[in-house]
N, C-alpha and C positions, 0 to 999 in steps of 0.2 A: 553416862549410859543409863543409870537408873531413872533420872529425870525424863529421859526420852521415852522410856517404857511407861512411866506414869502418865505422861502426856498422851501416849498412844492409847492407853486404857481409857483415859478421860475422853479422848476424841471418839472412841468407839461407843461409849455410853451416850455421849451427846448426839451422835449420828442416829443411834437407835431411837433415842428419845424424840428427835425431830421427825423421823420417818413414821414411827408408829404412834407417837404421842399426840400429834395435832388432831387427827380425826377422832382418836379416843377421848381427847379432852372435850371436844364438842359434844360427845355422846355420854359423858360421865363414866367412861370405862377405864380411865387412867388413875392409878394410885401411886403415890410416892410415900416413902417411909424411911425410918431409921431403925437400925438393928444392932444388937449387942449380945455377946455370949462368949462361949469358950470353944476351943478346938482341941481335941485329943488325937494326937498323931498315931493312931493305931496301925497305920500301914508300916511303920518302922519303929516298933516300941522299944526294942533293945538299943537301937542307935540313939534315940531321943533320951532314953534313961541314962546312957553313958555320958552324953554331951550336955544335956539340959536338965538332968536330974529327974526326968520323968514328969515334969510339970505340964499342965495344960496351958494353952495360949489364950489370953483374952483377945477378943476380936470385936471390932466395931465397923459399921459400914452403912451402905445405902441400899434401899429397896426400890424397884421399879416394876410395876405390874400393869398389864394390859389385858382386859377381858376379851376373849374370843368367843362370843356367844354366851349363853347362859351357864354352861357347865365346864368351860375350858378357859385357860388364860396362859399368857406368856409371862414369865417371872425372871427378872434379871436381878441378881444379888451380888454386890461387891463388898468384900470384907478386907480388913487390914489388921495385922497383929504382929507383935514382936515377942521374942523369947530369949532370955539371957542364959548363957551357959559358960563352959570352959573348954578350951581345946584339949584334945586327948592325943596321946601317942599309943600306937598299937604294939603290944608286946605279944610273945607267944601265948601268954596266959590271958590276954585280953586287953582292952583299952585302959589306959591309966591317965588320970587328969594331970594337967601341967600347971594349973593355976592361972593360965592366960585367958582372960575374958573374951567371949565371942557373943555376938548377937545375931539371931536369925529373924528375918522379916519375911512374912508371907502375905501376899495379896492375891487371893483367889477371886475369880469372877465366874459365877455360875449362871448359865442360861437354861431354864427349865420350861417344859411344856407340862402344865398341870391339869389334872382332872379335879373339879370341884364337886363336893358332896354336900347336900343340904344347902345349896346356894340360895341366897336371899333370906335365909333364916338367921336368927340371932347367933346361933352357934353353927359353924361350918368346918368341914375338913377338906384337906387337899393332899393329893399324891402326885408326884411328878418325877421327871428324870431329864437328863440332858448333858451337854458337854461342860467341862470346866477348864478355864484358862488360869494357870498359876504363874505368878511372877514372884521370884524369891531372891533373897540376898543374904549372904553370910559375911559378917564384918568383924574383923579382929585387928590387933595391932600389927600383924604381919602382912595380911592381904585381905582383899575384898573379892569374893567370888559371887557371881549372880547368874541368873538364867531364867528361862521361861519354859513351861511344859504344858501339854494338853492331857486331859483325862476325862473322867465321867463321874456322874453323881446320881444319887436318888434322894428324894426329899419327901418327908411326911410332916404335915402340920395341922394345927387346929387354931381357930381364931374366933373371937367374940366381936360381933359387929355392933357398933353404936352409931347408927346413921351413917355418916360419911367417914367416921373413924373406926378403925379396927385394931384390936390388940390380940396378939397370938404368940404361940411358940412353935418351933419347928426343930426337927432332928434331921440332919443331912449326913449321908455317907458318901465319901468321895474316894476315888482311886486315881493316883497320878503315878503310874508305873514308869520305871527307867529314868526317874528324876535324879536319883543318887545311886551309890553302890560301886563307884569306880575307885574308891580309895578310903582310907581311914576306917572309922568305926563301922560305917555302913557296909563296906566291903567285908570286914571281918565277920559281921553277923549275917551277911548275905541278904541284906534288905535294900530295896530300891524304890520304895513307894512313899511319896510325900503326902498321901491322902490320909483320911481318918474320919472320925465322927465329930460333928459339931452340934451344939445346942444353942439356939438363939431365941431371944425375945424380939418381936417385931411390932412396931407401932406404925401404922400407915394411915394415910388420909386420901380419900377419894376426891378427885378434882372434877368439878362439873356437877350437873344436876343428875 
């Protein structure tokens, strides 16, 4: 099941690249990049503290950008990360750890429409928003549960341009409501959001002249 979802995401990225990337490549409006950073699950802080110890999740992924005129662009960012924790049982006084290891895998795909500020200068800024598709899996010795959900995000970033190469950082806030909350620690705390705040370093390369 998980491999099918990964192939579906990969197919979506490939189709988008083929449709929008070919004309952009000819005009030098296409940029491809690598990204790495951390994700803080602020949408359900108590749940993540109980199960995963409140740790942030390292994430790595790919960046795909297409300029839409001088001051606008479409931005597709795909990240992947895992977080280790332990299963809990819920008692009247709260969740209690069982010592059974569990691993959470999150693969969010963010599609943004972004407004560029100071475009064409060495330092530039961008602000955008759009939908988020989240693929998730929770794996332990007893069972593997998985699913996918839709949400929204907003992103702000700054980047330094070096000709065809750019290096920058961005902060992204996402909300994926109704993704959890039907049982366990998340139900006890009344939390249902798998969104949060992420910080990423992005290195991209503009293809074409």
